[in-house]
Jmol script that loads the backbone (N, CA, C; Angstrom):
load data "model"
ATOM      1  N   MET A   1      59.536  25.644 -21.425  1.00  0.00           N
ATOM      2  CA  MET A   1      58.998  26.369 -20.052  1.00  0.00           C
ATOM      3  C   MET A   1      60.120  26.258 -19.307  1.00  0.00           C
ATOM      4  N   LEU A   2      60.693  25.136 -19.184  1.00  0.00           N
ATOM      5  CA  LEU A   2      61.509  24.297 -18.404  1.00  0.00           C
ATOM      6  C   LEU A   2      62.716  25.155 -18.536  1.00  0.00           C
ATOM      7  N   SER A   3      63.148  25.427 -20.067  1.00  0.00           N
ATOM      8  CA  SER A   3      64.512  26.083 -20.303  1.00  0.00           C
ATOM      9  C   SER A   3      64.611  27.400 -20.092  1.00  0.00           C
ATOM     10  N   ILE A   4      63.159  27.805 -20.100  1.00  0.00           N
ATOM     11  CA  ILE A   4      63.145  29.347 -19.353  1.00  0.00           C
ATOM     12  C   ILE A   4      63.616  29.725 -18.350  1.00  0.00           C
ATOM     13  N   PHE A   5      62.882  29.056 -17.475  1.00  0.00           N
ATOM     14  CA  PHE A   5      63.451  28.944 -15.944  1.00  0.00           C
ATOM     15  C   PHE A   5      64.601  28.500 -15.781  1.00  0.00           C
ATOM     16  N   ILE A   6      65.653  27.804 -16.246  1.00  0.00           N
ATOM     17  CA  ILE A   6      66.774  27.220 -15.947  1.00  0.00           C
ATOM     18  C   ILE A   6      67.618  28.419 -16.401  1.00  0.00           C
ATOM     19  N   ILE A   7      67.820  28.983 -17.808  1.00  0.00           N
ATOM     20  CA  ILE A   7      68.426  30.336 -18.202  1.00  0.00           C
ATOM     21  C   ILE A   7      68.025  31.454 -17.117  1.00  0.00           C
ATOM     22  N   MET A   8      67.017  31.384 -16.979  1.00  0.00           N
ATOM     23  CA  MET A   8      66.673  32.657 -15.481  1.00  0.00           C
ATOM     24  C   MET A   8      67.324  32.362 -14.720  1.00  0.00           C
ATOM     25  N   LEU A   9      67.390  31.045 -13.897  1.00  0.00           N
ATOM     26  CA  LEU A   9      68.064  30.711 -13.032  1.00  0.00           C
ATOM     27  C   LEU A   9      69.597  30.961 -13.218  1.00  0.00           C
ATOM     28  N   LEU A  10      70.118  30.657 -14.387  1.00  0.00           N
ATOM     29  CA  LEU A  10      71.373  30.641 -14.688  1.00  0.00           C
ATOM     30  C   LEU A  10      71.839  31.958 -14.882  1.00  0.00           C
ATOM     31  N   SER A  11      71.073  33.020 -15.186  1.00  0.00           N
ATOM     32  CA  SER A  11      71.730  34.305 -15.357  1.00  0.00           C
ATOM     33  C   SER A  11      71.586  35.026 -14.045  1.00  0.00           C
ATOM     34  N   GLY A  12      70.701  34.744 -13.189  1.00  0.00           N
ATOM     35  CA  GLY A  12      70.855  34.960 -12.157  1.00  0.00           C
ATOM     36  C   GLY A  12      71.924  35.121 -11.019  1.00  0.00           C
ATOM     37  N   THR A  13      72.464  33.882 -11.032  1.00  0.00           N
ATOM     38  CA  THR A  13      73.802  33.187 -10.419  1.00  0.00           C
ATOM     39  C   THR A  13      74.962  33.636 -11.090  1.00  0.00           C
ATOM     40  N   LEU A  14      75.075  33.626 -12.421  1.00  0.00           N
ATOM     41  CA  LEU A  14      76.174  33.792 -13.160  1.00  0.00           C
ATOM     42  C   LEU A  14      76.332  35.386 -13.573  1.00  0.00           C
ATOM     43  N   LEU A  15      75.475  36.093 -13.440  1.00  0.00           N
ATOM     44  CA  LEU A  15      75.575  37.747 -13.766  1.00  0.00           C
ATOM     45  C   LEU A  15      76.830  37.938 -12.655  1.00  0.00           C
ATOM     46  N   PRO A  16      76.066  38.003 -11.506  1.00  0.00           N
ATOM     47  CA  PRO A  16      77.447  38.587 -10.634  1.00  0.00           C
ATOM     48  C   PRO A  16      79.100  38.059 -10.450  1.00  0.00           C
ATOM     49  N   LEU A  17      79.171  36.589 -10.673  1.00  0.00           N
ATOM     50  CA  LEU A  17      80.280  36.445 -11.171  1.00  0.00           C
ATOM     51  C   LEU A  17      81.084  36.945 -12.485  1.00  0.00           C
ATOM     52  N   VAL A  18      80.148  36.767 -13.637  1.00  0.00           N
ATOM     53  CA  VAL A  18      80.909  37.865 -14.749  1.00  0.00           C
ATOM     54  C   VAL A  18      81.049  38.935 -14.338  1.00  0.00           C
ATOM     55  N   THR A  19      80.598  39.857 -13.698  1.00  0.00           N
ATOM     56  CA  THR A  19      80.595  41.214 -13.671  1.00  0.00           C
ATOM     57  C   THR A  19      81.927  41.371 -12.526  1.00  0.00           C
ATOM     58  N   SER A  20      82.071  40.243 -11.408  1.00  0.00           N
ATOM     59  CA  SER A  20      83.320  40.525 -10.731  1.00  0.00           C
ATOM     60  C   SER A  20      84.339  39.912 -11.533  1.00  0.00           C
ATOM     61  N   LEU A  21      84.536  39.147 -12.477  1.00  0.00           N
ATOM     62  CA  LEU A  21      85.715  38.982 -13.743  1.00  0.00           C
ATOM     63  C   LEU A  21      85.736  39.933 -14.531  1.00  0.00           C
ATOM     64  N   ASN A  22      85.036  40.338 -14.841  1.00  0.00           N
ATOM     65  CA  ASN A  22      85.057  41.760 -15.717  1.00  0.00           C
ATOM     66  C   ASN A  22      85.686  42.841 -14.999  1.00  0.00           C
ATOM     67  N   LYS A  23      85.109  42.916 -13.974  1.00  0.00           N
ATOM     68  CA  LYS A  23      86.355  44.106 -13.318  1.00  0.00           C
ATOM     69  C   LYS A  23      87.213  43.851 -13.024  1.00  0.00           C
ATOM     70  N   ASN A  24      87.682  42.736 -12.647  1.00  0.00           N
ATOM     71  CA  ASN A  24      89.069  42.063 -12.286  1.00  0.00           C
ATOM     72  C   ASN A  24      89.988  42.063 -13.634  1.00  0.00           C
ATOM     73  N   ILE A  25      89.561  41.637 -14.978  1.00  0.00           N
ATOM     74  CA  ILE A  25      90.007  41.503 -16.131  1.00  0.00           C
ATOM     75  C   ILE A  25      90.505  42.945 -16.371  1.00  0.00           C
ATOM     76  N   GLU A  26      89.494  44.122 -15.968  1.00  0.00           N
ATOM     77  CA  GLU A  26      89.423  45.572 -16.650  1.00  0.00           C
ATOM     78  C   GLU A  26      90.734  46.023 -15.681  1.00  0.00           C
ATOM     79  N   LYS A  27      91.025  45.399 -14.474  1.00  0.00           N
ATOM     80  CA  LYS A  27      91.499  45.951 -13.654  1.00  0.00           C
ATOM     81  C   LYS A  27      93.083  45.665 -13.744  1.00  0.00           C
ATOM     82  N   GLU A  28      93.279  44.517 -14.432  1.00  0.00           N
ATOM     83  CA  GLU A  28      94.642  44.036 -14.781  1.00  0.00           C
ATOM     84  C   GLU A  28      94.827  44.425 -16.172  1.00  0.00           C
ATOM     85  N   HIS A  29      94.238  44.598 -17.064  1.00  0.00           N
ATOM     86  CA  HIS A  29      94.593  45.544 -18.263  1.00  0.00           C
ATOM     87  C   HIS A  29      94.913  46.873 -18.379  1.00  0.00           C
ATOM     88  N   ASN A  30      94.407  47.599 -17.498  1.00  0.00           N
ATOM     89  CA  ASN A  30      94.904  48.911 -16.896  1.00  0.00           C
ATOM     90  C   ASN A  30      95.979  48.742 -16.615  1.00  0.00           C
ATOM     91  N   LYS A  31      96.627  48.240 -15.591  1.00  0.00           N
ATOM     92  CA  LYS A  31      97.855  48.093 -15.256  1.00  0.00           C
ATOM     93  C   LYS A  31      98.840  47.483 -16.280  1.00  0.00           C
ATOM     94  N   ILE A  32      98.335  46.493 -17.073  1.00  0.00           N
ATOM     95  CA  ILE A  32      99.272  46.125 -18.228  1.00  0.00           C
ATOM     96  C   ILE A  32      99.687  47.258 -19.196  1.00  0.00           C
ATOM     97  N   LYS A  33      98.338  48.288 -19.420  1.00  0.00           N
ATOM     98  CA  LYS A  33      98.738  49.354 -19.917  1.00  0.00           C
ATOM     99  C   LYS A  33      99.775  50.263 -19.478  1.00  0.00           C
ATOM    100  N   LEU A  34      99.735  50.450 -18.174  1.00  0.00           N
ATOM    101  CA  LEU A  34     100.732  51.147 -16.984  1.00  0.00           C
ATOM    102  C   LEU A  34     102.031  50.879 -17.418  1.00  0.00           C
ATOM    103  N   TYR A  35     102.181  49.348 -17.644  1.00  0.00           N
ATOM    104  CA  TYR A  35     103.535  49.051 -17.412  1.00  0.00           C
ATOM    105  C   TYR A  35     104.279  49.037 -18.521  1.00  0.00           C
ATOM    106  N   GLN A  36     103.294  48.966 -19.830  1.00  0.00           N
ATOM    107  CA  GLN A  36     103.669  49.107 -21.152  1.00  0.00           C
ATOM    108  C   GLN A  36     104.545  50.833 -21.319  1.00  0.00           C
ATOM    109  N   LEU A  37     103.503  51.857 -20.921  1.00  0.00           N
ATOM    110  CA  LEU A  37     103.543  53.081 -20.723  1.00  0.00           C
ATOM    111  C   LEU A  37     104.856  53.304 -20.071  1.00  0.00           C
ATOM    112  N   LEU A  38     105.319  52.855 -19.045  1.00  0.00           N
ATOM    113  CA  LEU A  38     106.403  52.770 -18.380  1.00  0.00           C
ATOM    114  C   LEU A  38     107.615  52.345 -19.181  1.00  0.00           C
ATOM    115  N   TYR A  39     107.643  51.047 -19.694  1.00  0.00           N
ATOM    116  CA  TYR A  39     108.518  50.545 -20.078  1.00  0.00           C
ATOM    117  C   TYR A  39     109.132  51.327 -21.466  1.00  0.00           C
ATOM    118  N   GLN A  40     107.987  51.782 -22.312  1.00  0.00           N
ATOM    119  CA  GLN A  40     108.122  52.539 -23.286  1.00  0.00           C
ATOM    120  C   GLN A  40     108.976  53.833 -22.782  1.00  0.00           C
ATOM    121  N   THR A  41     108.938  54.275 -21.986  1.00  0.00           N
ATOM    122  CA  THR A  41     109.557  55.666 -21.388  1.00  0.00           C
ATOM    123  C   THR A  41     110.821  55.564 -20.892  1.00  0.00           C
ATOM    124  N   ILE A  42     110.999  54.162 -20.400  1.00  0.00           N
ATOM    125  CA  ILE A  42     112.323  53.642 -19.629  1.00  0.00           C
ATOM    126  C   ILE A  42     113.023  53.743 -20.841  1.00  0.00           C
ATOM    127  N   GLN A  43     112.750  53.109 -22.068  1.00  0.00           N
ATOM    128  CA  GLN A  43     113.549  52.413 -22.847  1.00  0.00           C
ATOM    129  C   GLN A  43     113.661  53.355 -24.155  1.00  0.00           C
ATOM    130  N   SER A  44     113.128  54.675 -24.239  1.00  0.00           N
ATOM    131  CA  SER A  44     113.326  55.734 -24.998  1.00  0.00           C
ATOM    132  C   SER A  44     114.477  56.427 -25.182  1.00  0.00           C
ATOM    133  N   PRO A  45     115.269  56.439 -25.960  1.00  0.00           N
ATOM    134  CA  PRO A  45     116.522  57.498 -25.874  1.00  0.00           C
ATOM    135  C   PRO A  45     116.104  58.698 -25.441  1.00  0.00           C
ATOM    136  N   SER A  46     114.870  59.133 -26.050  1.00  0.00           N
ATOM    137  CA  SER A  46     114.529  60.575 -26.314  1.00  0.00           C
ATOM    138  C   SER A  46     114.125  61.153 -25.000  1.00  0.00           C
ATOM    139  N   ASP A  47     114.000  62.506 -24.357  1.00  0.00           N
ATOM    140  CA  ASP A  47     113.180  63.073 -23.407  1.00  0.00           C
ATOM    141  C   ASP A  47     111.893  63.101 -23.503  1.00  0.00           C
ATOM    142  N   ASP A  48     111.363  62.918 -24.444  1.00  0.00           N
ATOM    143  CA  ASP A  48     109.945  63.020 -25.057  1.00  0.00           C
ATOM    144  C   ASP A  48     109.367  62.167 -23.874  1.00  0.00           C
ATOM    145  N   PHE A  49     108.304  62.421 -23.704  1.00  0.00           N
ATOM    146  CA  PHE A  49     107.284  61.549 -22.724  1.00  0.00           C
ATOM    147  C   PHE A  49     106.352  60.964 -23.916  1.00  0.00           C
ATOM    148  N   LYS A  50     105.691  59.579 -23.361  1.00  0.00           N
ATOM    149  CA  LYS A  50     105.245  58.613 -24.204  1.00  0.00           C
ATOM    150  C   LYS A  50     103.890  58.541 -23.546  1.00  0.00           C
ATOM    151  N   TYR A  51     103.613  59.358 -22.700  1.00  0.00           N
ATOM    152  CA  TYR A  51     102.075  59.765 -22.089  1.00  0.00           C
ATOM    153  C   TYR A  51     101.706  61.016 -21.801  1.00  0.00           C
ATOM    154  N   ASP A  52     100.316  60.852 -21.482  1.00  0.00           N
ATOM    155  CA  ASP A  52      99.388  62.267 -21.111  1.00  0.00           C
ATOM    156  C   ASP A  52     100.110  62.756 -19.904  1.00  0.00           C
ATOM    157  N   VAL A  53     101.071  63.689 -19.619  1.00  0.00           N
ATOM    158  CA  VAL A  53     101.601  64.046 -18.562  1.00  0.00           C
ATOM    159  C   VAL A  53     100.623  64.731 -17.470  1.00  0.00           C
ATOM    160  N   ASN A  54      99.655  65.156 -17.953  1.00  0.00           N
ATOM    161  CA  ASN A  54      98.216  65.496 -17.007  1.00  0.00           C
ATOM    162  C   ASN A  54      97.791  64.379 -16.272  1.00  0.00           C
ATOM    163  N   ARG A  55      97.733  63.322 -16.908  1.00  0.00           N
ATOM    164  CA  ARG A  55      97.128  62.052 -16.512  1.00  0.00           C
ATOM    165  C   ARG A  55      98.042  61.154 -15.711  1.00  0.00           C
ATOM    166  N   TYR A  56      99.200  60.886 -16.144  1.00  0.00           N
ATOM    167  CA  TYR A  56     100.371  60.063 -15.326  1.00  0.00           C
ATOM    168  C   TYR A  56     101.238  60.728 -14.747  1.00  0.00           C
ATOM    169  N   LYS A  57     102.335  60.330 -13.853  1.00  0.00           N
ATOM    170  CA  LYS A  57     102.830  60.842 -12.839  1.00  0.00           C
ATOM    171  C   LYS A  57     104.205  59.840 -12.936  1.00  0.00           C
ATOM    172  N   TYR A  58     105.198  60.347 -13.458  1.00  0.00           N
ATOM    173  CA  TYR A  58     106.364  59.638 -13.371  1.00  0.00           C
ATOM    174  C   TYR A  58     107.414  59.627 -12.202  1.00  0.00           C
ATOM    175  N   LEU A  59     107.706  59.059 -11.228  1.00  0.00           N
ATOM    176  CA  LEU A  59     108.185  58.932 -10.446  1.00  0.00           C
ATOM    177  C   LEU A  59     109.962  57.859 -10.277  1.00  0.00           C
ATOM    178  N   ASN A  60     110.733  58.844 -10.231  1.00  0.00           N
ATOM    179  CA  ASN A  60     112.172  58.154 -10.413  1.00  0.00           C
ATOM    180  C   ASN A  60     112.742  57.997  -9.010  1.00  0.00           C
ATOM    181  N   LEU A  61     112.358  57.042  -8.277  1.00  0.00           N
ATOM    182  CA  LEU A  61     112.771  57.147  -6.934  1.00  0.00           C
ATOM    183  C   LEU A  61     114.183  56.403  -6.760  1.00  0.00           C
ATOM    184  N   LYS A  62     114.580  56.290  -5.410  1.00  0.00           N
ATOM    185  CA  LYS A  62     116.445  55.792  -5.695  1.00  0.00           C
ATOM    186  C   LYS A  62     116.370  54.156  -5.894  1.00  0.00           C
ATOM    187  N   ASN A  63     115.324  53.467  -5.965  1.00  0.00           N
ATOM    188  CA  ASN A  63     115.701  52.336  -5.868  1.00  0.00           C
ATOM    189  C   ASN A  63     114.688  51.607  -6.935  1.00  0.00           C
ATOM    190  N   GLN A  64     113.438  52.431  -7.264  1.00  0.00           N
ATOM    191  CA  GLN A  64     112.380  52.000  -8.364  1.00  0.00           C
ATOM    192  C   GLN A  64     112.176  53.054  -9.152  1.00  0.00           C
ATOM    193  N   ILE A  65     111.569  53.013 -10.276  1.00  0.00           N
ATOM    194  CA  ILE A  65     110.765  53.653 -11.059  1.00  0.00           C
ATOM    195  C   ILE A  65     109.369  53.340 -11.307  1.00  0.00           C
ATOM    196  N   CYS A  66     108.615  54.426 -11.001  1.00  0.00           N
ATOM    197  CA  CYS A  66     107.126  54.088 -11.052  1.00  0.00           C
ATOM    198  C   CYS A  66     106.476  55.163 -11.819  1.00  0.00           C
ATOM    199  N   LEU A  67     105.422  54.318 -12.193  1.00  0.00           N
ATOM    200  CA  LEU A  67     104.123  55.567 -13.100  1.00  0.00           C
ATOM    201  C   LEU A  67     102.957  55.328 -12.350  1.00  0.00           C
ATOM    202  N   GLU A  68     102.123  56.278 -12.317  1.00  0.00           N
ATOM    203  CA  GLU A  68     101.077  56.512 -11.456  1.00  0.00           C
ATOM    204  C   GLU A  68      99.871  57.402 -12.556  1.00  0.00           C
ATOM    205  N   ASP A  69      98.857  56.335 -12.591  1.00  0.00           N
ATOM    206  CA  ASP A  69      97.592  56.904 -13.071  1.00  0.00           C
ATOM    207  C   ASP A  69      96.996  57.409 -12.079  1.00  0.00           C
ATOM    208  N   GLU A  70      96.447  58.904 -12.231  1.00  0.00           N
ATOM    209  CA  GLU A  70      96.143  59.843 -11.405  1.00  0.00           C
ATOM    210  C   GLU A  70      94.591  60.109 -11.335  1.00  0.00           C
ATOM    211  N   MET A  71      94.137  59.334 -12.508  1.00  0.00           N
ATOM    212  CA  MET A  71      92.573  59.509 -12.562  1.00  0.00           C
ATOM    213  C   MET A  71      91.976  58.052 -11.818  1.00  0.00           C
ATOM    214  N   LYS A  72      92.551  57.130 -12.159  1.00  0.00           N
ATOM    215  CA  LYS A  72      92.227  55.818 -11.650  1.00  0.00           C
ATOM    216  C   LYS A  72      92.877  55.476 -10.402  1.00  0.00           C
ATOM    217  N   ASN A  73      94.089  56.362  -9.853  1.00  0.00           N
ATOM    218  CA  ASN A  73      94.461  55.888  -8.650  1.00  0.00           C
ATOM    219  C   ASN A  73      95.294  54.616  -8.891  1.00  0.00           C
ATOM    220  N   GLU A  74      96.075  54.261  -9.750  1.00  0.00           N
ATOM    221  CA  GLU A  74      96.751  53.130  -9.956  1.00  0.00           C
ATOM    222  C   GLU A  74      98.338  53.404  -9.952  1.00  0.00           C
ATOM    223  N   LYS A  75      98.819  52.461  -9.479  1.00  0.00           N
ATOM    224  CA  LYS A  75     100.553  52.847  -9.724  1.00  0.00           C
ATOM    225  C   LYS A  75     101.214  51.279  -9.902  1.00  0.00           C
ATOM    226  N   VAL A  76     102.285  51.289 -10.895  1.00  0.00           N
ATOM    227  CA  VAL A  76     102.951  50.237 -11.279  1.00  0.00           C
ATOM    228  C   VAL A  76     104.278  50.772 -10.888  1.00  0.00           C
ATOM    229  N   CYS A  77     105.368  49.961 -10.233  1.00  0.00           N
ATOM    230  CA  CYS A  77     106.792  50.138 -10.422  1.00  0.00           C
ATOM    231  C   CYS A  77     107.697  48.969 -10.727  1.00  0.00           C
ATOM    232  N   VAL A  78     108.879  49.445 -10.946  1.00  0.00           N
ATOM    233  CA  VAL A  78     110.166  48.393 -11.686  1.00  0.00           C
ATOM    234  C   VAL A  78     111.259  48.783 -10.654  1.00  0.00           C
ATOM    235  N   LYS A  79     112.159  47.857 -10.122  1.00  0.00           N
ATOM    236  CA  LYS A  79     113.078  47.733  -9.540  1.00  0.00           C
ATOM    237  C   LYS A  79     114.273  48.192 -10.629  1.00  0.00           C
ATOM    238  N   LYS A  80     114.929  49.423 -10.249  1.00  0.00           N
ATOM    239  CA  LYS A  80     116.200  49.457 -11.300  1.00  0.00           C
ATOM    240  C   LYS A  80     117.203  48.652 -11.031  1.00  0.00           C
TER     241      LYS A  80
END
end "model"
wireframe off; spacefill off
backbone 0.3
color backbone group
């Protein structure tokens, strides 16, 4: 009986923490995927796009190159 109470207590306090950590990890994972797409595009000798042109936007600014995910509204940039 006590173990069930402890499990219920821990699940109530740990669930928001785990949910928050999961969201942060998912956001970082999405940024890593954007960086991978950006570097594949930059390093590619061909002019073929390595990503879905309807979802991602490639920005070649004067001092940095960026890739923007228009669905999730995230953007990563690297300096030239």
